C-alpha positions in Angstrom: -13.7 -85.7 38.6 -17.0 -87.6 38.6 -18.3 -88.8 41.9 -20.8 -91.6 41.9 -23.7 -90.9 44.2 -25.9 -93.8 43.2 -26.1 -96.6 40.6 -25.7 -94.9 37.3 -25.6 -91.4 38.7 -22.5 -89.3 38.8 -21.8 -85.7 39.8 -19.0 -83.3 38.9 -18.8 -80.0 40.9 -17.4 -76.8 39.5 -15.8 -74.1 41.6 -18.3 -71.6 40.2 -21.0 -71.3 42.9 -20.5 -75.0 43.6 -22.4 -75.9 40.4 -23.2 -79.6 39.9 -23.1 -81.2 36.4 -24.9 -84.6 36.5 -24.4 -87.7 34.4 -27.2 -90.2 34.4 -27.0 -93.6 32.7 -30.0 -94.4 30.6 -30.9 -97.4 28.4 -28.7 -96.5 25.4 -26.1 -94.2 27.0 -25.8 -91.2 29.3 -27.9 -88.1 29.7 -26.1 -84.9 30.9 -28.2 -82.8 33.2 -27.2 -79.1 33.6 -23.6 -79.6 32.3 -21.2 -76.7 33.1 -19.7 -74.3 33.9 -16.8 -72.8 32.0 -14.9 -74.2 29.1 -12.4 -76.0 31.3 -15.2 -77.7 33.3 -17.0 -78.7 30.1 -13.8 -80.2 28.6 -13.1 -82.1 31.9 -16.6 -83.3 32.0 -16.2 -84.6 28.4 -13.0 -86.4 29.5 -14.9 -88.0 32.5 -17.7 -89.2 30.3 -15.2 -90.6 27.8 -13.7 -92.7 30.6 -17.1 -94.1 31.4 -17.2 -95.6 27.8 -20.8 -94.7 27.3 -22.1 -92.4 24.5 -24.0 -89.1 25.4 -27.5 -89.6 24.0 -29.2 -86.4 25.3 -29.0 -83.4 27.5 -31.6 -82.0 30.0 -31.8 -78.5 31.4 -33.7 -78.2 34.7 -34.5 -74.5 34.0 -33.7 -71.5 31.8 -31.0 -69.7 33.7 -27.8 -69.5 31.7 -25.7 -71.7 33.9 -28.1 -74.6 33.2 -28.4 -74.1 29.5 -24.8 -74.9 28.5 -23.3 -77.5 26.1 -20.1 -78.4 24.4 -19.4 -79.9 20.9 -17.6 -82.8 22.5 -20.9 -84.0 24.0 -22.2 -84.4 20.4 -25.1 -83.2 18.4 -27.8 -84.9 20.4 -31.2 -83.8 21.5 -31.3 -81.4 24.5 -34.5 -81.2 26.4 -36.4 -79.2 29.0 -40.0 -78.9 30.0 -42.2 -77.3 27.3 -42.5 -74.1 29.3 -38.8 -73.9 29.8 -38.0 -74.6 26.2 -40.4 -71.9 25.0 -39.0 -69.3 27.4 -35.4 -70.3 26.7 -35.6 -69.1 23.2 -36.8 -65.7 24.3 -33.9 -65.3 26.8 -31.2 -66.9 24.7 -29.3 -63.7 23.9 -29.4 -62.5 27.5 -28.1 -66.0 28.6 -25.3 -65.7 26.1 -24.3 -62.3 27.4 -24.4 -63.4 31.0 -22.3 -66.5 30.3 -19.7 -64.4 28.5 -19.5 -62.1 31.4 -19.4 -64.7 34.1 -17.2 -67.5 32.8 -14.6 -68.2 30.1 -14.4 -70.6 27.2 -18.1 -71.4 27.0 -19.4 -72.2 23.4 -21.9 -69.3 23.4 -23.5 -70.5 20.2 -24.6 -73.7 21.9 -26.4 -72.1 24.8 -30.1 -72.6 25.2 -30.8 -74.9 22.3 -33.4 -77.0 24.1 -36.7 -78.5 22.9 -39.7 -79.9 24.9 -39.2 -83.3 26.4 -41.5 -85.9 24.8 -44.4 -87.1 26.8 -42.8 -90.5 27.2 -39.6 -89.0 28.5 -37.6 -90.0 25.5 -34.1 -91.0 26.6 -34.3 -89.1 29.9 -34.9 -91.7 32.7 -37.1 -91.1 35.7 -40.0 -88.8 36.3 -40.2 -85.0 36.0 -41.3 -83.0 39.0 -42.3 -79.8 37.3 -43.3 -76.6 39.2 -43.2 -72.8 38.9 -40.7 -71.9 41.6 -37.4 -70.1 40.9 -37.9 -70.0 37.1 -40.5 -70.7 34.4 -40.8 -74.4 33.7 -38.4 -75.5 36.4 -38.2 -79.3 36.8 -36.5 -81.7 39.1 -35.9 -85.3 38.0 -37.0 -88.2 40.2 -35.0 -91.4 39.7 -37.0 -93.4 42.2 -35.5 -96.7 41.2 -32.1 -95.4 42.2 -33.2 -93.4 45.2 -32.1 -90.0 43.8 -33.8 -86.7 43.2 -32.0 -84.2 40.9 -33.4 -81.0 42.3 -32.2 -78.2 40.0 -31.9 -74.9 41.8 -33.9 -76.2 44.8 -32.9 -77.8 48.1 -29.4 -76.3 48.2 -27.2 -75.9 51.3 -25.4 -72.9 49.9 -28.3 -70.9 48.2 -31.4 -69.6 49.9 -34.7 -70.1 48.1 -34.4 -67.6 45.2 -37.8 -66.3 44.0 -38.4 -65.1 40.5 -38.7 -61.3 41.0 -40.5 -60.9 37.6 -43.5 -63.0 38.6 -46.1 -62.5 41.3 -47.0 -65.1 43.9 -43.6 -66.7 44.1 -43.7 -67.3 47.8 -46.8 -69.5 47.4 -45.4 -71.1 44.2 -42.2 -71.9 46.1 -44.2 -73.5 48.9 -46.2 -75.6 46.5 -42.9 -76.7 44.8 -41.5 -77.7 48.1 -44.6 -79.8 48.8 -44.1 -81.6 45.4 -40.4 -82.1 46.1 -41.2 -83.3 49.6 -43.5 -86.0 48.1 -40.8 -87.0 45.6 -38.2 -87.1 48.4 -40.1 -89.8 50.2 -38.8 -92.2 47.5 -35.1 -91.2 47.8 -32.2 -91.0 50.1 -30.0 -88.8 47.9 -30.7 -85.2 46.6 -28.4 -83.5 44.1 -29.0 -79.7 44.0 -27.9 -77.5 41.2 -25.5 -75.8 43.6 -23.9 -77.1 46.8 -23.3 -80.4 48.4 -25.2 -83.6 47.7 -27.7 -84.4 50.5 -28.0 -87.9 51.9 -30.2 -89.5 54.5 -31.5 -87.1 57.2 -30.0 -84.1 55.4 -32.7 -84.5 52.7 -35.5 -83.7 55.1 -33.3 -81.0 56.8 -33.0 -79.1 53.4 -36.8 -79.2 53.0 -37.3 -77.9 56.6 -34.8 -75.1 56.2 -36.5 -73.8 53.0 -39.9 -74.0 54.6 -38.7 -72.1 57.6 -37.2 -69.4 55.4 -40.5 -69.1 53.4 -42.5 -68.8 56.6 -40.3 -66.0 57.8 -40.8 -64.2 54.5 -44.6 -64.4 54.9 -44.3 -62.8 58.3 -42.0 -60.1 56.9 -39.2 -61.2 59.2 -35.5 -61.7 58.4 -35.0 -65.5 58.6 -32.3 -66.9 60.8 -30.5 -69.0 58.2 -26.9 -70.0 58.1 -26.8 -69.6 54.3 -27.3 -65.8 54.8 -23.9 -65.6 56.3 -22.7 -65.5 52.6 -22.7 -61.8 51.9 -23.3 -62.3 48.2 -26.8 -63.7 49.0 -27.9 -60.4 50.5 -29.2 -59.1 47.2 -31.5 -62.1 46.4 -32.6 -62.1 50.0 -33.7 -58.5 50.0 -35.5 -59.1 46.7 -37.3 -62.0 48.3 -38.4 -59.9 51.3 -39.6 -57.1 49.0 -41.6 -59.4 46.9 -43.2 -61.1 49.9 -44.1 -57.7 51.4 -45.6 -56.5 48.2 -47.7 -59.7 47.9 -48.9 -59.3 51.5 -49.7 -55.6 51.0 
């Protein structure tokens, strides 16, 4: 079921890693941001959008990980966008994304994964302003809807996921810190943050998310194990150990 979090912004959360599919009303219809996850979720999202009585005019992927590159025929044959860097990289990882989707979920239309093109300079049908950066994944972008007081953060600012660095690229601790600075500036204009995974942050929780991620990064730089409630989830140990290793390699 869609939950309205601001004027013209709705969120539907999946059980799979608390993934958030986002529906944003634009001038001519709605834009689907990171729709997912499995076939049942996608069908139910299509039902929810049908009840809004607005056509789907576009999709937008915040980054190139498989769970953010999904689509369903019921959403229509409309343009699906990403940043230029993400769109270019998505083509190269498409087969891997399809394999990971088939392994991790059921009922996903694999042939529709990753068919994204660069967002036009004027934003096309996607409302708001992109906050692009190089943390977490190539060409990652948040979407700032300043007129509605909402930041769609992609895989950043989550209350259930630690900052996940890209292990294939050097300098990710600094890249992540720079991204948090950019997101922090954007967050000055909002009181709602919707992460790709986890609960929606409102009011003081927005600043608390930024602070928690900065504390985590500072601990990585020192080579320490951060004291972070999110690390109580055992399945985050692997990404955390990878983050520590990358930070120590960069420092060394």
